[in-house]
MARBAZA-524656 format. One record per atom (N, C-alpha, C, CB): residue in one letter; y, z, x. Coordinates in steps of 0.05 Angstrom, whole numbers, plus 5000, padded with zeros to 4 digits. Glycine has a CB too. Example, Ala and Ser with C-alpha at 12.3 -4.5 7.8 and 13.67 -1.06 7.14 Angstrom:
2
A488651565264
A491051565246
A493451565264
A491151815226
S495551425257
S497951435273
S500151575258
S498851145282
END
This chain:
232
M025935971876
M024836231868
M026536351846
M024636421893
S025236471827
S026736611805
S026036901807
S025936491778
Y027837061797
Y027637351797
Y027637461768
Y029937481813
V026437691764
V026437821738
V029237871729
V024738071738
F030937961748
F033738001743
F035237921768
F034338301735
A037837881766
A039437791789
A039338001812
A042337731780
P038937911837
P038938101859
P041738231862
P038237951885
A041738471872
A044238611876
A045938461896
A043738911885
P048638471892
P050338331911
P050238471939
P053238331901
V050738311960
V050838421987
V053238611990
V051038192008
V052638852001
V054839042007
V055938972035
V053739332006
A058538942037
A059638852062
A062438982067
A059938552063
L063039012092
L065639132100
L067438912112
L065239362121
P070038932108
P071838742121
P071838782151
P074738782110
V072338562165
V072438572194
V075338512203
V070538362207
V076438682220
V079238652229
V079538392244
V080038892246
G081638232237
G082237992251
G080437762244
G082138032280
S078937772222
S077037562215
S076737552185
S074337612228
A076037312175
A075437272147
A072437342142
A076036992138
D070937392163
D068137452160
D067837742150
D066637422187
Q065437792138
Q064738062128
Q062338162143
Q064238052097
F062238432146
F060038562160
F058038652138
F060938802178
A055838512135
A053838582115
A052338832123
A051838342111
V052239022105
V051039282111
V047939272106
V052239512094
H046439362126
H043539372124
H042639652117
H042239272151
R043039842135
R042240122130
R044540302139
R039640192144
I044640542128
I046640742136
I045140992146
I048640812113
Y045441052172
Y044341292184
Y046641492189
Y042841222210
C046041742187
C048041952192
C046842162211
C049042082166
V048342252230
V047542462249
V048542722238
V048542402278
G046742922237
G047643182227
G048643362249
G045343312213
R050743512243
R051743732261
R052043642290
R050043972259
N053743442295
N054043332322
N056543412336
N053843032321
Y058143592324
Y060343722338
Y059744022339
Y063143662324
E060144152362
E059444432364
E060744612344
E060144532392
A063444582341
A064844762322
A063944722293
A067944712325
H063344472286
H062344432259
H059544552255
H062144122253
A057844532275
A055244662273
A055544962268
A053544612299
R057445082282
R057945372279
R059045432251
R059945482301
E060845272241
E062045332215
E059945302192
E064345152209
M057845142198
M055645112179
M053445322183
M054544832180
G053945502202
G052045722205
G049645662223
G051045802180
H050045472242
H047845392260
H048545422289
H047045102254
D046545452306
D046945472335
D047245182345
D044445612348
P049545132359
P050044852368
P048644782395
P052944812371
E046544922403
E045244852427
E044244562425
E042845042433
R044144422448
R043644132449
R040644082445
R044644012475
E039744112420
E036944042413
E036943752404
E035844222391
P034643622402
P034543342393
P036143302367
P031643242390
P037543082365
P039143032340
P037342982316
P041042792344
F038343042293
F036842982268
F038642792251
F036143232252
F037242632234
F038542432219
F037842442189
F037842152230
F039642352173
F039042302145
F040242032138
F040242532126
C039541922115
C040441652108
C041941652081
C038041462107
K043641452078
K044841392053
K044041102046
K048041422054
P043741042020
P043040762013
P045440572020
P042340731983
A044840322027
A046940142034
A049040112012
A045739862040
D048240131987
D050140091966
D051740351960
D048840001941
A051340561976
A053140791975
A055740741989
A051741041987
A055840522005
A058340452019
A060540381999
A057840212038
L062940482005
L065240431989
L067340302008
L066440691976
P067340032010
P069139902029
P072039942022
P068539602030
V073639992043
V076540022039
V077939822058
V077440322046
A079339632046
A080739422062
A083139542076
A081539192044
Q083839422099
Q086139512114
Q088639492096
Q086539342139
G090239702098
G092739702083
G092539782054
G094039442084
S090039842045
S089639912017
S088640202016
S087639722003
T088640321992
T087640591988
T085040571971
T089740771975
G082840661982
G080440661967
G080440861945
G078040711986
E078640831926
E078341021904
E075541131903
E079140881877
F075241391907
F072741521907
F072341681881
F072441721931
P070441591864
P070041731838
P068742001843
P068341561819
Y069842211833
Y068642471836
Y065942471822
Y070542701824
P063842541837
P061142501825
P060342711805
P059042501848
P058742641786
P057742831766
P055643011780
P056542691742
G055143241767
G052943411776
G053743601798
G050743251784
S056343611805
S057243781827
S059943901821
S057243631853
S060444141830
S063044261828
S064244321855
S062944511811
S062944221877
S063944271904
S063344021921
S062744521916
V065143831922
V064743591937
V066543601962
V065443331920
H065343571985
H066743612011
H067143342025
H065243802029
F069343332041
F069843102059
F068643172086
F072943052061
E067742962100
E066942982128
E067742722142
E063743022130
M069842742158
M071042502172
M069242432196
M073942552180
E068642172200
E066942092221
E067641822234
E064042082211
L067041802260
L067041542273
L064341412266
L067441572304
V064441152258
V062041012250
V061540772269
V062340902221
V059140742278
V058340532296
V057040302279
V056340632318
A057940062283
A056839822269
A055039672289
A059139642258
I052539652282
I050539522300
I050539222296
I047739642294
G050439082319
G050538792318
G048138652331
G052938692330
K046338822342
K044038702357
K041638882352
K044638672387
E039338762346
E036938922340
E035839062365
E034738752327
G034339272362
G033139402385
G031439642377
G035239482404
R029339682392
R027539912389
R027240042417
R024739832377
E027140302418
E026840452443
E028840352464
E023940432453
I031340352456
I033540242473
I034140442495
I036040182456
P034240352520
P035140532542
P038040612538
P034740402569
V038740862545
V041440962541
V043440782554
V041741242552
E042840682578
E044740522593
E045240252580
E043740482622
R043540172561
R043939912548
R044739942518
R041439742550
A044940182509
A045440232481
A048040112471
A045340532475
L050140142487
L052740032478
L052739732474
L054940112498
D050839592487
D050639302484
D049839222455
D048639192503
H048839412440
H047839352413
H050039402392
H045439522407
I052439482400
I054539542381
I056339302377
I056239782392
Y056739232351
Y058539022344
Y061439132342
Y057738892317
G061739372332
G064439482329
G064339762319
G066039302310
Y066739862312
Y067040142302
Y068740142277
Y068340322325
A068240342260
A069740382236
A070140672230
A068240242212
L071840732211
L072241002201
L070541042176
L075241052195
G069541282173
G067841342150
G068141622141
G064941282156
L067641662115
L067541932103
L064741982093
L069641962081
D063442182103
D060842262092
D061342472070
D058942382115
M061842362046
M062342542023
M059842692015
M063542381999
T060042942010
T057743122007
T057943301983
T057243282032
R055943301965
R055843501944
R054843761957
R053943401920
R056743921966
R056044151982
R054344351967
R058444291993
D054944391941
D053344581926
D050444491923
D054544621898
L049944231919
L047244131918
L045844141945
L047243841907
Q047444091966
Q046244111993
Q045344401999
Q048244012014
A047044591992
A046344871997
A043844951982
A048645051989
E043544861958
E041244921942
E038744791954
E041644831913
A039044541963
A036744401975
A035844542001
A037544111981
K037844622017
K037144772042
K035545022035
K039644842058
K036545172015
K035245422008
K032345381999
K036845561986
L031845161985
L029245111974
L027544931993
L029444971948
G028644852016
G027144682034
G026744402024
G024544802041
R028544302007
R028244041995
R030043832009
R029044051966
P029443572005
P031143362017
P034043372007
P029943082010
W035743242023
W038643242017
W039543002001
W040143252043
D037742841991
D038542581979
D040742601958
D036142441967
T040442791940
T042342811918
T045042911928
T041342991896
A045043051951
A047543151962
A049042951979
A046943401978
K047542771991
K048642582011
K048642292003
K047242622037
G046642211986
G046241931981
G047141831954
G043441861985
F049041971941
F049841891914
F051741651915
F051242131901
D052341541892
D054041301889
D056741351903
D054341221860
H057641161919
H060241161931
H060641381952
H062441181910
S058441491962
S058641731980
S059441652008
S056041871980
A059841402014
A060541312041
A062941132041
A058141172054
P065341242036
P067741072039
P068040982068
P070341232030
L068540732072
L068640612099
L071040422103
L066040462105
G072340452125
G074540272132
G073440012144
G076540402151
A075339842151
A074539582163
A073239622191
A077039402166
V071539432198
V070139442224
V072039312245
V067439292223
H072339462267
H073939362290
H072039272311
H075839592301
P071839012316
P069938912336
P070439032364
P070038602337
V068339072379
V068539172406
V070238982423
V065839202419
A070038732417
A071638532433
A074638582430
A071038252423
Q075438722409
Q078338782405
Q079039062414
Q079038752376
V077339252410
V078139532415
V076639662438
V077839692390
G074539532449
G072939652469
G071139872457
G074739772491
H069840022475
H068140232465
H069640502464
H065640272484
I069040662444
I070440902439
I068741142447
I071240922409
G069541262470
G068141492480
G069841742480
G067141442507
K072341712474
K074241932472
K076541862454
K075242022501
G078142052447
G080442002430
G080342182405
G080541712421
A082642242394
A082842432372
A081442312347
A085642492365
I080142492332
I079042432306
I080242642287
I075942432305
W081242552264
W082742742247
W082642662217
W085642762256
L083142852200
L083342792171
L085442972159
L080542842158
K087042852141
K089043002125
K088342982096
K091942902131
V088843192081
V088543182052
V091243252040
V086343382041
N092443062025
N095143092014
N097143152035
N095143311992
G096843032059
G098743062081
G098243312098
G101443072070
V096343482091
V095743722106
V093343682123
V095343962087
E093543722150
E091343672167
E089143872163
E092243672196
K086643772160
K084343932155
K082343922178
K083043852129
Q082043692190
Q080143662212
Q081543532236
Q077743482203
R080943622260
R081943502284
R080043582307
R084843582290
S079243372322
S077643422346
S077943172364
S074643472340
D076143142382
D076242902400
D073342792401
D077242982429
V073142532401
V070542402401
V068942482426
V070842092401
S070342562448
S068942652472
S067442912468
S070942682495
Q067943042445
Q066643302440
Q063943262425
Q068443482424
L063143022420
L060542972408
L058343102425
L059942672404
I056543262412
I054343382426
I052543162437
I052743572408
W051942962421
W050442722429
W052342492428
W047942672411
P053342392451
P055142162452
P053841912439
P055942092480
V055441722433
V054541482418
V052141352431
V056741282416
A052241302457
A049941162470
A047341322468
A050641112500
E047541582472
E045141742470
E044141762441
E045742022481
T045941772422
T045141782394
T043641522387
T047641812376
L044741292394
L043341042388
L040641022402
L045140802396
A040541102427
A037941082441
A035841262428
A038341182470
Y036641502419
Y034741672406
Y033941562379
Y035841952403
L035941472363
L035341362337
L033441122338
L037941282323
S033740972360
S032040732362
S029140792369
S033140542383
T028541042375
T025741122379
T024441192352
T025541362398
L026141222331
L025141292304
L025141052285
L026841522293
F027140872289
F027440632273
F028140402291
F029640672251
E027340162283
E028339922297
E031139862286
E026339682294
L033139882303
L035839832294
L036139532289
L037939922315
Q037739472268
Q038139192260
Q041139132257
Q036639132233
P041938882261
P044638802255
P045338882226
P045138502260
G047639002223
G048439092197
G048139382192
G046938942176
D046639522210
D046339812208
D048939942215
D044039902227
L049440162201
L051740332207
L050740612214
L053740352182
V052040732234
V051241002243
V053641182242
V049940992272
F053641372224
F055641582223
F055041782245
F055741722194
T056941832263
T056341982287
T056742282286
T057941872310
G057642382263
G058042672260
G060942742254
G057142822285
T061342982243
T064043062234
T064943312249
T064143112204
P067543332255
P068643572268
P068743802248
P071343522280
E069544032258
E069944272241
E072244222221
E070444522258
G072344392200
G074544382181
G073744242155
G076844242193
V071244182151
V070344062126
V071144242102
V067344002125
G071644112079
G072544272056
G072544102031
G075244392061
P073044232008
P072844101982
P075243931975
P072444301961
V074843741958
V077043581946
V076643591915
V077043291957
V078843521901
V078843501872
V080143241864
V080243751859
Q079843171840
Q081042921830
Q084042921835
Q080442881800
G085042701845
G087842671851
G088442711881
G089442871836
D086642831896
D087142871924
D087142611940
D085043061936
L088842591960
L088942361978
L088042432005
L091842241978
M085842312015
M084742362041
M085642132060
M081642382041
T086742202083
T087642002102
T086442082129
T090741982103
G085041902142
G083741972167
G084041752188
G080842022163
G083341832213
G083541642235
G082041722260
G086441592241
V081741532277
V080741572304
V082541402322
V077641482307
D083341522345
D085041372363
D083841092369
D085441532389
G085440892367
G084540612372
G083740462348
G082340622392
L083340602325
L082640462300
L084840502280
L079940572290
T085040322261
T087040342240
T086240552220
T087340062226
E088040742214
E087340962196
E086840852168
E089641162195
F085441002152
F084940922124
F085241152105
F082040802121
S085741082080
S086241282059
S084441242035
S089141262051
V083641462023
V081841452000
V082841671981
V078841502008
R083141591956
R084041781935
R081641851918
R086341661918
V081442111910
V079342201893
V080242151864
V078742501898
I078542011849
I079341951821
I077342081801
I079541651817
END
């Protein structure tokens, strides 16, 4: 078979303890899934059904263990914010997955930053428009290496944090998720058929804020190797 032009290369994340790569299929993100963050964004954190938005697979910016990723400050915005998140890497397909079986569909966990053009998002909210330009721009999803469940187990609690230039900006505990991982996946699977290679950003704690060129973001979740990303 020939193509009009060469197909885009596969986007993939490194896997801890393996030479294999985790090929990215889709990127789903859960909105406002920590109570304090929902409040800081001006919303009532009552436990209503979760909502989701997507980033294109090629928005992923893989960061290898022990290295510092480089996030290009995007054009068209003067207020780009960090949002530190625990990311679930799906390894088994499923639709309408029961909550009690949802964790069986997880291949591993990773660290991720949901970088956001906050000024464009605010404008979209005001006008009732989609968030695509605010959330799905190039390199908007810096991601660390995938830690297989076989190595780290399932993550239902533990600190999640982010520092900018050595100053802590975000800190919470994964146990504070309004919708825990299993419930999030079960609900998401009623809207989409989950596939191996899917990534699910599970939400960010309070303390989100802006970065500028030169800033160094360093984040972590207990049980996973921290990662660093510099704004260029």
